[in-house]
C-alpha positions, 0 to 999 in steps of 0.5 A: 747357523746364524740369527736372522732379524727383520725390521718391521712396522707394527700397528694397533687398533688405534692406528699408532704404529712403531718400527720393531726389529724382530729375530725370526724364530722358526721354532717359535709358534707366535710372535712376541712383542716386547712390553714397550712396543705393545704399549705404544700401539695401544694393544690390549689383552684378548686372551691368556695362553699357557706356553712352555719354555725350552726347559719345560717351565709353563708360563701364562701370557696374554695374547692380542693381535696387530697389524704387521708390515714386513718388506715382503708383505703385510697382514694381521697376526696374533702376538704374545704381549711380552714382559719386561726383558722379552725380545721381539720374536717373529714366529711361524704362525705370523709367517704362515699367515702372510704366506711366507717361510724362513729359508734355512739355507739363506736365512731369508724370508721367502714366499711359500708355495701355497696349494689349493686342493 
């Protein structure tokens, strides 16, 4: 199994934008934006959320939202405001909000079939 990366543009409320290379993590709920990137686009915390790490440790992190542009499409998404040393992660909430899914066989981002019942 390999890792999948995607280059995207993130934009904050002031219109400041930045190109960021994200690792696509289908096991991660929220996307995570590294500290230098969210500060560069003028994001501010909107709420604080408790997250569980893989080893069970609980940590509190601030969450905000930004506009994100993938090669396949764009939209708004919540993002965890990363701290020093954190890597950019693209989570499933962002993918689902934009109507995409990570294909586990080809390791590519593809449109998801949306159903209206």
